[in-house]
N, C-alpha and C positions, 0 to 999 in steps of 0.2 A: 902882520903889517901888510903883507902882500894882498890879503883879502880886502883890506881897507882901501888900498890904491885901486883895486878892480872896481869896488863899489863906487868910489869917487869918480872914476872915469866913466862908468856906465851912467851915473847920475848926471854928469855934465853932458854926456851925449844926448840923453833924453831931454834935458833942460834946454838944449839948443834947438830942438825940433820945434817947428811951428806947423800949423795947418797949411796944407797946400791948397790954394784956391785956383781952379782952372781959369776962372774969369780974369783974375789978376795976371795970368800968363797969356791972355789974348785968345783963349779957347772959348768957344760957345758950344757947349754940349747940350744935346737934346736926346730924349729917349726915342728909340726907333719906333715908328708907328707899327701897331699890331696888324696882322693880316691873317686870313685863313685861305687855304688853297688845297686842291687835290695834291696828294703826294705822288711821286713817281720814283721808281728805283734809280739810284745813282744821282739824285738831285737834278735830273735833267728837266727841261721845260717842254718836253714832248708831251702833248695831251694824252692822258691815260685812255687806252682802248681795251675793251674786253670782247673777245670773239668767242661766243658760246653757242651751244645748241639749246633749243627751247626746253629740252628735258634735263638740262644740267643741274637743276635745283636752284642755284643762286650764284650770284657774282657780287663782289664788293669793291668799293673804292674807299681808300683812306683819305680823310680830310684832316688836315693838320694846322696847328697854329705854332709855327717855329719860334715866334717871339715869346711864347708863354703867356699865361693870363692868370690873374688873381681871382676872377669870378668866372662862372660858367658862361660860355658863349653859345647863343642860339644862332645857328646857321640856317638860312633859307635857301631853297633850291627850286628850280623849275624843270619840268619834263617837256620834251619835244620829240618829234620824229614819227615814224610810221607805226611803232609799237603802241598798242592800246592798253591803257591802264585797266587792270581788272580782267583783261583777256589774255594779254601777253606777259604782264609783269605786275608786281606790287612792291611796295616798300613801306616800312613802318612810318607812322606819323605823316602820311601823305594822301593825296588825292590825285585825280587826273592832271591837275595843273602843276603840282609839285608838293613840297612839304618842308618840314624842319627837322633838324637833328641838333643835339646838344653836345658840345665839347665840354668835358668837365674842367674845373679850374685846375691849374697846374703852374708850377714855376718851371721855366726853361731848363731842360736837361739836355746837354750836348749829345748824350747817348740815345735818347728816345724823345723826339718831339711830342708835344701834347697832341693827341689825335683821337679820332673816332672813326669807325668803319660804317659807311653807308651800304647796307645790304639790299640788293635788288633781288627779289624772289621771282624766278622765271616760271611761267605757267604753260603747260602743254594744252592746247585748245582742241586737239583732235581734228583739226581742219587743215587741209593743204592750202595754205594761203601765202606761201612764199616767205622769204627772209624779211626781217624787220630791223629797224634801227631805233635805238633810244638814245637821246642826248640829254644829259643832266648838266644844268648850268647853275653854278653858285651865284645867288643874286643878292645876298646881304648877310650881315653878321653883326650882332649886338651883344655886349656882355651884360652881366647882372647890374652894373652901375649905369647902363644906358650908353656906354661908349660904343660908337660905330667902328667896326673893323673893315678894312678894305678886303675885297675878295679877289683872289688870284695873285700872281706875282707879276705885277704890271698887267699886261694883256694876256698873260699865260696862266695855265693851270687852274682856270675856273670852269672849264668844260671837260666832261668825260663822256665817252661814247661806248654803248653796248651794241654790238652787232649780233643779232639773234638769228641763228640758222633754223629754218623750219625742218622738222623731222617727221611730219605727218605724211 
């Protein structure tokens, strides 16, 4: 008999439940817009800087999509500064003007944002030509469905700098 009462109480509790509608409660919910940006330790908005010697081999910058994404995102970037592409540095899928890198699709994970590392290979040119600077700027991002993503966190985290010390 006791079991019958428990089943009856549980049934009544579920029967009295109704769908909660945020709009009926005066809330207007929207999905957060997706964005991509350079990552920085501790979640700061200080632009990432890498100080390296030209014989260091490579340096890398993490590009992330903290909001997650259901399709791959193609991120475009540009190069600027005194470092010369092909003489002082190279990077995959790029030219002297810049290039692209792909963030794989992923659902947001609070322990590990969706990310990809942009690897800049440093070249030793054998010429004493002084220190160089390379500036990498994220210029655009679009997913496989054609949805545009913002770059940077507001005006922050869309530029990274590599300071290359001459060792010749």
